[in-house]
C-alpha positions in Angstrom: 39.0 -202.7 -130.7 35.5 -200.8 -131.6 34.5 -198.5 -129.0 31.6 -199.5 -126.7 28.5 -197.6 -126.8 25.8 -196.3 -124.3 22.6 -195.6 -125.8 20.6 -193.6 -123.4 17.1 -193.0 -124.2 14.2 -191.6 -121.9 10.5 -191.3 -123.2 9.2 -188.3 -123.7 11.5 -185.7 -122.7 11.3 -182.1 -122.7 14.5 -180.1 -124.2 13.7 -177.8 -121.5 13.8 -180.3 -118.7 17.3 -180.0 -118.7 19.0 -177.8 -115.6 21.8 -177.8 -118.9 19.1 -176.4 -121.5 18.3 -173.5 -119.1 16.2 -174.5 -116.7 16.8 -173.1 -113.5 14.2 -175.4 -111.1 14.7 -178.9 -112.4 17.7 -180.9 -110.2 19.7 -183.1 -113.3 23.6 -182.6 -112.0 24.7 -185.8 -114.4 22.4 -184.9 -117.5 24.3 -181.3 -116.5 27.5 -183.3 -116.0 27.4 -185.0 -119.4 26.5 -181.8 -121.4 29.7 -179.9 -119.8 31.3 -183.1 -121.8 29.2 -183.2 -125.0 28.9 -182.3 -128.1 25.7 -179.9 -127.0 23.2 -180.3 -129.5 20.3 -177.5 -128.9 18.5 -177.6 -132.1 17.6 -181.3 -132.2 14.3 -182.6 -133.1 12.3 -185.8 -133.8 11.3 -186.4 -137.1 7.9 -187.5 -135.5 6.6 -186.5 -131.9 4.9 -190.3 -131.5 7.1 -193.3 -129.8 6.7 -195.8 -131.9 7.2 -193.8 -136.1 10.3 -192.1 -133.8 11.8 -195.3 -133.1 11.1 -196.4 -136.5 12.9 -193.4 -137.4 15.9 -193.8 -135.1 16.1 -197.3 -135.6 16.2 -197.4 -139.5 18.2 -193.7 -140.6 15.2 -193.4 -142.4 11.4 -190.8 -142.1 8.7 -193.6 -141.2 6.5 -192.3 -143.9 9.8 -194.8 -145.8 10.2 -197.1 -143.2 7.2 -198.4 -142.2 4.0 -196.8 -144.0 2.8 -194.7 -141.5 2.9 -191.8 -139.5 0.8 -192.2 -136.4 1.8 -195.0 -133.7 1.4 -197.6 -135.4 3.4 -199.1 -138.3 6.0 -202.4 -139.0 9.2 -201.3 -140.4 9.7 -203.2 -143.4 12.3 -205.4 -145.3 15.1 -203.9 -146.9 16.0 -200.9 -144.4 19.5 -201.3 -142.2 18.7 -201.9 -138.6 20.5 -200.5 -135.6 21.3 -203.8 -134.0 21.6 -205.6 -137.2 24.5 -203.0 -138.3 26.5 -203.1 -134.6 26.3 -206.9 -134.9 28.0 -206.3 -138.5 30.5 -204.4 -137.0 31.3 -206.7 -134.8 29.5 -205.7 -131.4 27.7 -207.4 -128.4 24.2 -205.9 -128.8 22.0 -205.1 -125.6 18.7 -203.2 -124.5 17.1 -202.7 -121.1 13.6 -201.1 -121.0 11.6 -199.9 -124.3 11.7 -200.7 -127.6 8.3 -200.0 -129.0 8.3 -202.5 -132.3 5.8 -203.7 -133.8 4.2 -206.5 -133.6 4.4 -207.6 -130.4 5.0 -211.1 -129.8 4.3 -213.8 -127.7 5.9 -217.1 -127.3 6.6 -219.8 -128.8 6.6 -216.6 -131.7 10.9 -214.8 -130.8 10.1 -210.8 -129.6 11.0 -208.6 -132.5 14.1 -207.0 -131.7 15.8 -206.0 -135.1 18.9 -207.0 -134.3 19.3 -206.3 -130.6 20.1 -209.5 -129.2 20.3 -209.6 -125.7 16.9 -207.3 -124.4 14.9 -207.1 -120.8 11.1 -205.9 -122.0 8.9 -203.1 -121.0 6.6 -202.1 -123.2 4.3 -199.9 -120.5 2.2 -203.6 -120.1 0.6 -203.1 -124.1 2.5 -206.6 -124.8 0.9 -208.2 -121.2 -2.8 -206.1 -122.1 -2.3 -208.1 -125.7 -1.4 -211.3 -124.7 -2.3 -211.9 -120.9 -4.8 -208.8 -119.5 -5.1 -210.8 -116.5 -1.2 -211.6 -115.6 -1.6 -214.7 -115.1 1.6 -215.6 -117.4 5.4 -215.2 -117.6 8.1 -213.9 -120.6 6.5 -211.2 -122.3 7.3 -208.2 -120.2 10.7 -208.8 -118.1 9.9 -206.0 -115.5 6.3 -207.4 -114.9 8.2 -210.6 -113.8 11.2 -209.0 -111.8 8.3 -206.9 -109.6 6.4 -211.0 -109.5 10.5 -211.8 -107.8 10.3 -209.1 -105.2 7.0 -208.9 -104.2 5.4 -206.1 -106.6 3.3 -208.1 -108.9 0.7 -206.2 -110.1 1.3 -202.8 -108.6 2.4 -201.0 -111.3 -1.6 -199.6 -112.1 -2.5 -199.5 -108.3 -2.7 -196.0 -108.0 -5.4 -196.1 -110.7 -3.6 -194.5 -113.7 -3.1 -196.0 -117.0 -0.2 -195.2 -119.7 -1.9 -192.2 -121.0 -3.2 -190.5 -117.6 -1.5 -187.2 -117.0 -3.2 -186.7 -113.2 -1.1 -186.2 -110.4 -0.1 -189.4 -108.2 2.3 -191.5 -106.7 3.4 -194.7 -107.4 3.2 -197.6 -104.6 6.1 -199.4 -105.7 9.1 -197.7 -104.1 11.9 -195.6 -105.7 14.4 -199.4 -105.6 12.2 -201.0 -107.5 11.1 -198.6 -109.8 11.1 -199.1 -113.8 13.8 -197.1 -114.1 16.1 -198.0 -111.3 15.2 -201.1 -112.9 17.0 -200.6 -116.7 20.0 -199.3 -115.0 20.3 -202.2 -112.4 19.8 -204.3 -115.2 22.0 -202.0 -117.4 24.4 -202.9 -115.0 24.5 -206.2 -114.3 24.7 -206.8 -119.0 27.2 -204.5 -118.6 29.4 -206.4 -115.8 28.8 -209.7 -117.4 30.0 -208.4 -120.9 33.5 -207.5 -119.6 33.8 -210.9 -117.8 32.3 -212.6 -120.6 33.6 -210.6 -123.6 36.3 -208.3 -122.6 37.7 -208.5 -125.9 33.8 -207.7 -128.2 32.8 -204.4 -127.8 29.4 -203.6 -127.1 26.2 -201.8 -127.6 24.0 -201.1 -124.7 21.1 -199.5 -125.3 19.3 -198.3 -122.1 16.1 -197.4 -122.7 13.9 -195.6 -119.6 10.3 -195.8 -120.4 9.6 -192.3 -118.0 9.3 -189.8 -118.0 6.2 -190.8 -119.8 2.7 -190.2 -118.4 1.6 -191.5 -115.6 3.6 -189.0 -113.8 3.6 -190.9 -111.3 7.5 -190.9 -109.3 7.8 -193.2 -106.4 8.5 -191.5 -102.7 10.5 -189.0 -102.5 10.6 -188.4 -105.6 6.9 -187.4 -105.6 7.2 -184.6 -103.0 11.1 -183.4 -104.5 9.1 -180.9 -106.5 6.6 -177.7 -104.8 4.4 -177.2 -107.1 3.9 -173.5 -105.5 7.4 -172.4 -106.9 7.2 -174.0 -110.4 6.0 -172.1 -113.6 2.2 -172.3 -115.0 2.1 -173.2 -119.0 2.6 -170.8 -121.3 -0.6 -170.3 -123.2 -3.9 -171.9 -122.9 -6.7 -173.6 -125.2 -7.7 -170.4 -126.7 -4.2 -170.2 -128.6 -5.0 -173.3 -130.3 -8.6 -172.1 -130.9 -7.6 -169.3 -133.0 -5.4 -171.2 -135.1 -8.5 -173.7 -136.1 -6.5 -176.8 -134.7 -9.6 -179.0 -134.1 -8.1 -182.4 -133.2 -6.1 -181.1 -130.0 -9.8 -179.1 -128.9 -10.9 -183.1 -129.5 -8.1 -184.0 -126.6 -8.7 -181.9 -124.6 -12.4 -182.2 -123.8 -11.6 -186.4 -124.5 -9.1 -186.6 -121.6 -11.0 -184.2 -119.6 -7.8 -181.5 -119.1 -10.6 -178.9 -119.1 -11.1 -179.7 -116.0 -7.5 -179.4 -114.8 -7.0 -176.0 -112.0 -3.6 -174.4 -112.4 -2.6 -176.0 -109.7 -3.8 -179.5 -110.5 -1.5 -178.8 -113.6 1.6 -177.3 -111.4 1.8 -180.6 -109.6 1.7 -182.8 -113.2 4.6 -180.3 -113.7 6.2 -181.3 -110.4 5.9 -185.2 -111.0 7.3 -184.7 -114.1 10.0 -183.2 -112.7 10.5 -185.6 -109.9 10.6 -188.9 -112.8 13.3 -186.3 -114.5 15.1 -186.6 -110.9 15.1 -189.9 -110.0 16.4 -190.2 -113.9 19.4 -188.7 -113.8 20.4 -190.7 -110.4 20.2 -193.8 -112.6 21.9 -191.9 -115.3 24.6 -191.1 -112.9 25.0 -194.8 -112.1 25.5 -195.7 -115.7 28.3 -193.1 -116.0 30.6 -194.0 -113.0 30.8 -197.7 -114.2 32.4 -196.6 -117.1 34.6 -194.1 -115.2 35.0 -197.5 -112.8 36.1 -199.8 -115.4 38.1 -197.5 -117.1 35.7 -197.3 -120.1 35.1 -193.5 -120.3 38.2 -192.7 -122.4 36.7 -195.1 -125.3 32.9 -195.2 -124.7 30.2 -193.4 -126.9 27.7 -192.0 -124.6 24.7 -190.8 -126.3 21.5 -189.6 -124.8 18.3 -188.8 -126.5 14.7 -189.0 -126.3 12.0 -190.3 -128.8 10.1 -186.8 -128.4 8.6 -184.1 -125.8 5.6 -183.5 -123.8 3.6 -180.4 -124.0 3.0 -180.3 -120.0 0.1 -178.3 -120.5 1.2 -175.9 -122.7 -1.1 -174.2 -124.9 -3.3 -176.2 -123.1 -2.7 -179.8 -124.0 -0.8 -182.5 -122.7 0.7 -185.7 -124.7 2.9 -185.2 -128.0 1.6 -186.4 -131.8 1.8 -182.1 -132.4 4.5 -180.2 -133.6 5.6 -177.3 -131.2 8.7 -176.9 -129.5 8.1 -179.3 -126.4 6.8 -182.0 -128.1 9.2 -181.9 -131.5 12.2 -180.6 -129.7 14.8 -183.2 -128.2 17.6 -183.1 -126.0 20.7 -185.1 -127.5 24.5 -185.6 -126.7 27.4 -187.1 -127.9 30.2 -188.0 -126.4 33.4 -189.6 -127.0 36.8 -188.3 -125.7 38.9 -190.8 -127.7 38.3 -189.0 -130.9 35.5 -186.3 -129.5 38.1 -184.3 -127.2 35.9 -180.7 -127.8 32.9 -179.6 -125.6 30.9 -177.5 -127.1 27.1 -176.4 -127.7 26.0 -176.3 -131.3 22.8 -175.2 -133.2 23.1 -177.4 -136.0 20.4 -178.8 -136.8 20.0 -182.7 -136.1 17.3 -185.1 -135.5 17.1 -189.2 -134.2 17.1 -190.5 -138.0 21.0 -189.2 -137.9 21.9 -191.4 -135.0 22.2 -194.5 -137.5 24.8 -193.1 -139.8 26.7 -191.0 -137.4 27.4 -194.6 -135.1 28.2 -196.5 -137.6 30.9 -193.3 -138.5 31.9 -193.3 -135.1 32.8 -197.0 -135.1 34.8 -196.5 -138.4 33.1 -198.4 -140.7 30.0 -195.9 -142.0 27.0 -197.0 -142.9 26.8 -198.0 -146.4 22.8 -198.2 -147.3 21.3 -194.4 -148.6 19.4 -192.9 -146.1 17.0 -190.0 -144.9 20.0 -189.5 -142.0 23.1 -186.9 -142.1 25.9 -188.1 -140.6 27.0 -185.9 -138.0 30.2 -186.4 -137.4 31.3 -183.2 -139.3 29.3 -180.6 -136.6 31.2 -183.5 -134.4 34.0 -182.4 -135.3 33.3 -178.6 -135.9 34.1 -178.9 -139.4 30.3 -177.8 -141.1 26.5 -177.9 -140.6 24.9 -181.0 -142.2 21.5 -179.2 -143.5 19.9 -175.9 -144.0 16.4 -176.9 -142.7 14.8 -179.7 -140.7 11.5 -181.5 -140.9 9.2 -183.3 -138.7 6.0 -185.1 -139.6 3.0 -186.9 -137.7 -0.5 -188.0 -138.1 -2.8 -186.7 -135.5 -5.3 -189.7 -135.8 -5.1 -193.4 -135.0 -6.1 -195.0 -137.6 -4.0 -193.1 -139.8 -5.9 -190.8 -142.3 -4.7 -188.6 -144.6 -6.6 -185.4 -143.5 -5.6 -185.3 -140.2 -1.5 -185.5 -141.9 0.6 -182.3 -140.4 4.1 -181.2 -141.1 6.6 -178.7 -139.8 10.1 -177.3 -141.5 12.8 -174.5 -139.8 15.9 -173.7 -140.0 16.2 -173.1 -136.5 15.5 -169.6 -136.4 11.6 -169.6 -138.1 9.2 -172.7 -137.8 6.6 -173.2 -140.2 4.0 -175.6 -139.1 1.7 -177.0 -141.9 -2.1 -178.3 -141.2 -3.6 -180.4 -144.0 -7.6 -180.3 -142.4 -8.7 -177.0 -142.8 -4.9 -175.5 -144.5 -3.8 -173.7 -141.1 -0.3 -172.3 -141.9 1.7 -171.5 -138.5 5.0 -169.0 -138.5 7.1 -168.1 -135.6 10.2 -166.3 -134.8 11.7 -169.1 -132.4 14.2 -166.5 -131.4 11.4 -164.0 -130.3 9.0 -166.1 -129.3 10.3 -169.5 -128.0 6.5 -170.1 -126.6 5.4 -169.9 -130.1 2.4 -167.7 -129.4 2.4 -165.7 -132.2 1.3 -167.1 -135.4 2.9 -164.5 -137.8 1.3 -166.2 -141.2 -1.3 -163.8 -141.5 1.1 -161.0 -141.4 4.7 -162.3 -143.1 2.4 -163.9 -146.4 5.7 -163.7 -147.7 7.7 -165.5 -146.0 5.2 -168.2 -145.2 5.5 -168.3 -149.3 8.8 -169.4 -148.6 9.0 -171.8 -146.0 5.8 -173.4 -148.1 7.2 -174.2 -150.8 10.3 -175.2 -149.1 8.5 -178.1 -147.6 6.2 -179.1 -150.3 9.3 -179.4 -152.4 10.9 -181.7 -149.5 7.5 -183.5 -149.6 8.4 -184.3 -153.3 11.6 -185.1 -153.5 11.5 -187.4 -150.3 8.0 -189.1 -151.6 5.9 -188.0 -148.4 2.6 -188.2 -151.4 0.0 -187.5 -148.7 1.2 -184.2 -148.3 1.1 -183.1 -151.8 -1.7 -182.0 -154.1 -0.2 -181.0 -157.8 2.3 -178.0 -157.2 1.1 -177.5 -154.0 0.0 -178.8 -150.0 -2.7 -180.4 -149.7 -5.9 -178.9 -148.1 -8.9 -181.2 -147.0 -11.8 -179.4 -146.0 -12.8 -178.7 -142.7 -15.9 -180.1 -140.8 -17.8 -179.2 -137.6 -16.8 -180.2 -134.9 -17.8 -183.1 -133.5 -16.6 -182.9 -129.0 -17.7 -186.3 -127.4 -17.1 -186.4 -123.8 -15.4 -189.5 -122.7 -17.5 -192.9 -122.4 -15.4 -193.3 -119.1 -15.7 -190.5 -117.1 -11.5 -191.2 -115.9 -10.3 -191.2 -119.0 -7.7 -193.7 -121.1 -6.9 -196.3 -118.3 -4.5 -199.0 -118.2 -2.5 -199.7 -120.7 
């Protein structure tokens, strides 16, 4: 029988928010243990630091501009692309997802949910489906977690602290930890894995445990809201002046729009403490999933993957969220464990990305993916044979809806990173080894090196049909206009879902 697959994914997780990745302040014992037992990638990136395009790329093995036609937080996967759920069904797997899919379009009964081949789904989309079809919380069957909260007496309390899905201010959830969403994801994953063993023991499973946290709102339940003393945590690296000097205007617009300029240094530390609290809660749930494999004799012959869709700036350079190409937002944790076929555990600096997971998982099942995709099969890296690429490209659109002048892209070889912003033609070059916080832009003084990476990025865009980035023999440049900074119409920022 083919190996089972436990695919553990979280949302908006920084690479450096794990003890095994050098963070001495955070408590992640289960992830640290998994890192020691895995092929642990230290140079993994998301192809796009936004939820929807990142997950579309993960699902299809292709860049978002190919599979959806969008680089912003929009886009429906188009016909003709391979799909993770469908490909695993072809290989005999029973497929499950508990938690967040973030596949568009959202649907409501009698229309079927969009699951792209995931057969059994219990859904939580942070209230986005409710917002579209049931803002008064009167119906059932839209998002399963909200139905669960009704059953256990906490109906409607996910926003009772006044925080919206994109508010970064520190708050505490009023929902107890045993009913918090990441606990629910683990509970449901454990339930379905146990049921699968009882009802279909001769069929392999793909269990996608898709945790919605540590995405904002940063609202851990008690006691995780008090687990970290904010006074003991480091201040964010850099501030908004770093971006203003570069002319990264879209970030300054968000800085004002979301009132991040009002955050004190103490508030920023408390935000980080809450973010860490969410991660430690989630780490405990991951430990429960891994213990289930051990208790049921599945550990040796189960592929375990841990990753995220993108990171979180967490106050670095004065900003929060993602939608930008600095390492806090675009660099991701990635661990792959399969004791039966990959007995060696080690750290690797080989470049990898989310689009690589579909071809890699297919290969590890013994049936390589037949369709041509942008992603690389990472099995040569997993067996210490060779790297699979010389550089990695990530892309993004900083505006919703997409505008061609809002394109940004980066290329890295693991040592240097080059970032290009179409709006104003801003060039950035960072030495990631000697400047890990990306605070010193080398592009003005290292023009020859910057030009080399610019040419490589242009060549990649041409070869990969990224037309919005190309203007003849160079990258496209859009003229800048005066900043139109408007304070938020709602003084409390973005609310609800």
